[in-house]
C-alpha positions in Angstrom: -9.0 -35.9 -56.0 -6.1 -33.4 -55.9 -8.1 -31.2 -53.6 -8.9 -34.1 -51.3 -5.2 -35.1 -51.1 -4.2 -31.6 -50.4 -6.7 -31.4 -47.6 -5.5 -34.7 -46.1 -1.9 -33.5 -46.3 -2.8 -30.2 -44.5 -4.5 -32.2 -41.7 -1.5 -34.5 -41.4 0.9 -31.5 -41.2 -1.2 -29.8 -38.6 -1.2 -33.0 -36.5 2.6 -33.2 -36.8 3.1 -29.5 -35.9 0.6 -29.8 -33.0 2.4 -32.9 -31.6 5.8 -31.1 -31.9 4.4 -28.1 -30.1 3.0 -30.2 -27.3 6.2 -32.1 -27.0 8.2 -28.9 -26.7 6.0 -27.6 -23.9 6.2 -30.9 -22.1 10.0 -30.8 -22.4 10.2 -27.2 -21.1 7.8 -28.0 -18.2 10.0 -30.9 -17.0 13.0 -28.6 -17.2 11.6 -25.7 -15.1 8.9 -27.4 -12.9 11.2 -28.1 -10.0 12.1 -24.4 -9.7 8.5 -23.5 -9.0 7.4 -23.5 -5.3 4.3 -23.2 -3.2 4.2 -20.3 -0.8 2.0 -20.4 2.3 1.7 -17.4 4.6 0.1 -16.5 7.9 -0.9 -12.9 8.8 -1.7 -11.8 12.4 -4.7 -9.6 12.7 -6.5 -7.7 15.5 -10.3 -7.6 15.1 -13.0 -5.9 17.2 -16.4 -7.6 17.4 -19.2 -8.1 20.0 -16.7 -10.0 22.2 -14.2 -7.2 22.1 -10.7 -7.0 20.7 -9.2 -10.3 19.8 -6.2 -11.6 17.9 -6.6 -13.9 15.0 -4.7 -15.1 12.0 -5.4 -15.6 8.4 -3.6 -17.9 5.9 -2.9 -17.5 2.2 -1.4 -19.6 -0.5 0.3 -18.7 -3.7 3.3 -19.5 -5.9 6.9 -18.5 -6.5 10.0 -19.3 -8.4 13.6 -19.9 -7.3 15.9 -17.5 -9.3 19.3 -17.9 -7.6 21.5 -20.6 -6.1 21.7 -18.7 -2.8 17.9 -19.1 -2.3 16.2 -16.0 -3.6 12.6 -16.4 -4.7 10.4 -14.1 -6.7 6.7 -13.9 -5.9 3.8 -11.5 -5.7 3.9 -8.7 -3.1 0.3 -8.9 -2.1 0.9 -12.5 -1.0 3.8 -11.7 1.5 3.6 -8.0 2.1 2.1 -8.2 5.6 2.9 -11.9 6.3 4.3 -12.7 9.7 5.1 -16.3 8.7 6.2 -17.5 5.3 6.7 -21.2 4.4 8.1 -22.3 1.0 7.3 -25.8 -0.2 9.4 -27.4 -3.0 8.2 -30.1 -5.4 9.9 -32.8 -3.4 7.9 -31.9 -0.3 10.6 -30.1 1.7 9.3 -27.0 3.5 11.6 -24.1 4.3 11.1 -20.9 6.2 11.7 -17.6 4.3 11.5 -13.9 4.8 11.0 -10.8 2.7 14.1 -8.9 1.6 12.6 -6.6 -1.0 9.0 -5.7 -2.0 7.3 -3.3 -4.4 3.6 -3.4 -3.6 2.6 -0.9 -6.3 4.1 -3.3 -8.9 3.0 -6.4 -6.9 6.4 -8.1 -6.9 8.5 -9.3 -3.9 11.8 -11.1 -3.2 12.1 -13.7 -0.6 15.3 -15.2 1.0 15.2 -18.9 2.1 16.7 -19.8 5.4 18.6 -22.5 3.6 18.6 -24.0 0.1 17.5 -27.6 -0.6 20.2 -29.9 -2.0 20.1 -30.1 -5.8 17.7 -27.2 -6.0 16.7 -26.2 -9.6 17.1 -22.5 -10.4 15.1 -20.8 -13.2 16.6 -18.4 -15.7 15.3 -14.9 -15.8 14.5 -13.8 -19.4 14.5 -10.5 -21.2 10.8 -9.5 -21.3 11.6 -6.6 -23.7 12.3 -9.2 -26.4 8.9 -10.8 -26.0 6.2 -10.0 -28.6 2.4 -10.0 -28.5 1.3 -13.3 -29.9 4.2 -15.3 -28.5 3.3 -18.6 -26.8 3.8 -18.7 -23.1 3.1 -21.1 -20.2 2.3 -20.5 -16.5 3.3 -23.0 -13.7 1.8 -22.6 -10.2 -0.5 -23.8 -7.6 -4.1 -22.7 -8.6 -6.4 -23.5 -5.6 -3.4 -25.1 -3.9 -2.9 -27.8 -6.6 0.8 -27.8 -7.0 2.8 -27.5 -10.3 -0.2 -27.1 -12.5 0.6 -26.1 -16.1 -1.5 -23.8 -18.3 -0.6 -22.6 -21.8 -1.6 -19.5 -23.8 -0.4 -16.5 -25.7 0.7 -13.0 -24.8 -2.4 -10.8 -25.5 -1.1 -7.3 -24.6 1.4 -5.1 -22.7 0.2 -2.5 -20.2 2.1 0.3 -18.6 1.5 1.6 -15.1 -2.2 2.0 -13.9 -3.9 1.4 -17.3 -5.3 -1.9 -16.1 -5.5 -1.8 -12.3 -5.8 1.3 -10.2 -3.4 0.2 -7.5 -0.7 -0.8 -10.0 1.4 2.3 -10.6 5.0 1.1 -11.3 6.3 -1.0 -14.1 4.8 -3.0 -16.9 2.2 -5.9 -17.1 1.8 -8.7 -19.6 -1.8 -9.8 -20.4 -2.3 -13.4 -21.2 -5.1 -15.9 -22.1 -3.3 -18.6 -20.2 -5.6 -19.8 -17.4 -4.8 -18.1 -14.1 -6.6 -18.8 -10.8 -6.4 -18.1 -7.1 -3.1 -19.7 -6.0 -1.3 -18.8 -9.2 -0.3 -15.4 -7.8 3.5 -15.0 -7.6 4.1 -17.9 -9.9 6.3 -17.7 -13.0 5.2 -17.1 -16.7 7.7 -18.8 -19.0 8.6 -18.3 -22.7 9.2 -21.3 -24.9 12.9 -21.2 -24.1 12.1 -21.9 -20.5 13.0 -18.5 -19.2 10.9 -16.5 -16.7 9.5 -13.5 -18.4 6.8 -12.6 -15.9 5.5 -13.0 -12.3 1.8 -13.6 -12.1 -0.1 -10.8 -10.4 -3.9 -11.0 -10.7 -6.9 -11.7 -12.8 -9.8 -9.5 -14.0 -12.8 -11.7 -13.7 -16.5 -11.3 -12.8 -16.5 -14.7 -11.0 -12.9 -14.8 -9.8 -12.2 -17.7 -12.1 -9.8 -18.2 -15.0 -12.4 -17.1 -17.7 -11.2 -13.6 -17.1 -7.9 -11.9 -18.1 -4.6 -12.9 -16.5 -1.8 -10.4 -15.8 1.8 -10.9 -14.9 4.5 -8.3 -14.0 7.2 -8.4 -16.6 10.6 -9.9 -15.6 12.4 -6.6 -16.6 10.2 -4.7 -14.1 10.8 -7.3 -11.4 14.5 -7.3 -12.0 14.7 -3.5 -11.8 12.7 -3.1 -8.7 13.9 -6.1 -6.7 17.4 -6.9 -7.8 18.7 -3.5 -9.0 16.9 -1.0 -6.8 16.3 -3.4 -3.9 12.8 -1.9 -3.2 12.4 -1.4 0.6 10.0 -3.8 2.4 7.9 -1.9 4.9 5.8 -4.8 6.2 2.4 -3.3 6.2 -0.7 -3.3 4.0 -3.0 -0.3 3.7 -5.4 1.7 1.6 -4.9 5.1 -0.1 -7.1 7.9 1.2 -7.6 10.7 -1.3 -10.4 13.0 -2.4 -13.7 12.5 -0.5 -12.0 9.7 1.6 -9.4 12.2 2.9 -12.2 14.4 4.1 -14.1 11.6 5.7 -11.1 10.6 7.7 -10.3 14.3 8.6 -6.7 14.2 7.1 -4.8 17.5 7.5 -3.6 17.0 3.9 -5.0 15.8 0.6 -3.5 12.2 0.8 -2.6 9.6 3.2 -2.4 5.8 3.7 -4.5 4.0 6.2 -2.6 1.2 7.9 -4.7 -2.0 8.0 -2.3 -4.9 8.6 1.2 -5.0 10.0 3.6 -8.0 9.8 5.4 -9.1 13.0 9.1 -8.2 13.3 8.8 -5.9 10.2 10.1 -2.3 9.8 6.5 -1.1 10.2 6.1 -3.1 13.4 9.4 -1.7 14.9 8.3 1.8 13.9 5.2 1.3 16.0 2.6 1.5 13.3 -0.8 0.5 14.6 -3.0 -1.7 12.3 -6.7 -1.5 11.9 -9.2 -3.6 13.9 -12.7 -2.6 12.9 -14.1 -4.0 9.6 -16.2 -1.5 7.7 -17.4 -0.7 4.2 -17.4 2.7 2.6 -19.2 2.6 -0.7 -17.8 -0.4 -2.5 -14.5 -0.5 -0.6 -13.8 -2.5 2.5 -11.4 -1.2 5.2 -10.0 -2.3 8.5 -10.4 1.0 10.5 -8.8 2.2 13.6 -5.2 2.0 12.5 -2.7 4.8 11.9 -2.9 7.0 8.8 0.6 7.7 7.4 1.0 11.3 6.4 4.8 11.4 5.6 7.9 9.1 5.5 11.4 10.4 5.9 10.0 14.0 6.1 8.4 13.5 2.6 4.7 14.2 2.6 2.7 11.5 0.9 1.0 12.4 -2.4 -0.7 10.4 -5.2 2.3 11.0 -7.4 4.4 8.0 -8.5 7.4 10.4 -8.1 6.8 10.7 -4.4 6.8 7.0 -4.0 10.2 6.8 -5.9 11.6 9.5 -3.7 10.6 7.8 -0.5 12.0 4.4 -1.7 15.3 6.2 -2.6 15.5 7.7 0.9 14.7 4.4 2.6 17.4 2.6 0.5 20.0 5.1 1.6 19.4 4.5 5.4 22.4 2.6 6.7 22.1 -0.1 9.4 21.8 1.8 12.7 20.3 4.8 10.9 16.8 6.1 11.6 13.5 5.6 9.8 10.9 8.2 10.4 7.2 8.7 9.7 4.4 11.0 10.8 1.0 9.5 11.4 -2.5 10.6 12.3 -3.6 8.6 15.3 -7.0 9.1 17.0 -7.0 12.7 15.7 -3.5 13.6 16.8 -0.4 13.8 14.6 2.5 11.8 16.0 6.1 11.5 14.9 7.5 7.9 14.9 11.0 6.7 14.4 13.0 3.4 14.6 16.5 2.2 13.8 17.1 0.5 10.5 18.4 -3.0 11.0 21.0 -4.8 8.8 19.4 -6.8 6.0 16.4 -4.5 5.6 
């Protein structure tokens, strides 16, 4: 009888604890949900097919979070890096234009500035991700498949530094989580149980592309350092690294370069005169937009695979005053060209 009573008591206590935990998450969700936004982007593309060269556009949808009363939003760089149009939709339905003010593609975080801030906007608090431990409970709010303000709950599974998880991720730190993450969650916030943002959702590793894989978020400390402290320079283009055999296939005059595939309208890359790709092709397992410029150097610094080179270039770009000159050398149709453009205020 005593054993049975103890078992019943244990079940009762578990039920109470479970209800309390669920209630806590529900309360935190209500507190932070209005700070989470949907981000819709449009990219202008030039494509060559049997009908010749034509201009087209492609849309994308993701998530973000408002982090300051003056209208700054954190999101994923891959969502906005080459976007020509960015629309931010709040929970109440209001849609506001935004533009990129800082972006670190190698860490997959970006900072947007709203054209204006909605009345009574809710601002999320940025937490200290260094104080978060593996096994802590977290929750993610975003727009998976465009379904706004969806909540998923899980635990922190691991921490990863630099390119341990993803070859293109070379700067900063990632959290791994078992909280469900799907397409459309990119750029959305990961919260701790205090309702603080401790991560920005980046990507998933999944065979099907669905949530049964592993979810990853850039830590808030990495995002704060790159976007708010260092003000990572937004270039406005997307491209692919060319190294090893690929550098030889593209006849590069040096061991490493970056193929320009897409360029955002009115971006520094556009003003510099960088040409995007227009021909879709596959080399091995990798897809490319061919025909664009291949960047060889920026600010007289030759491109290499070293993370230190990336930091040096970013430092040089941040030091360019409005009216100063941004320079790059590119390989275009077999010829090395020197490009330059003035740096505008607000870049």
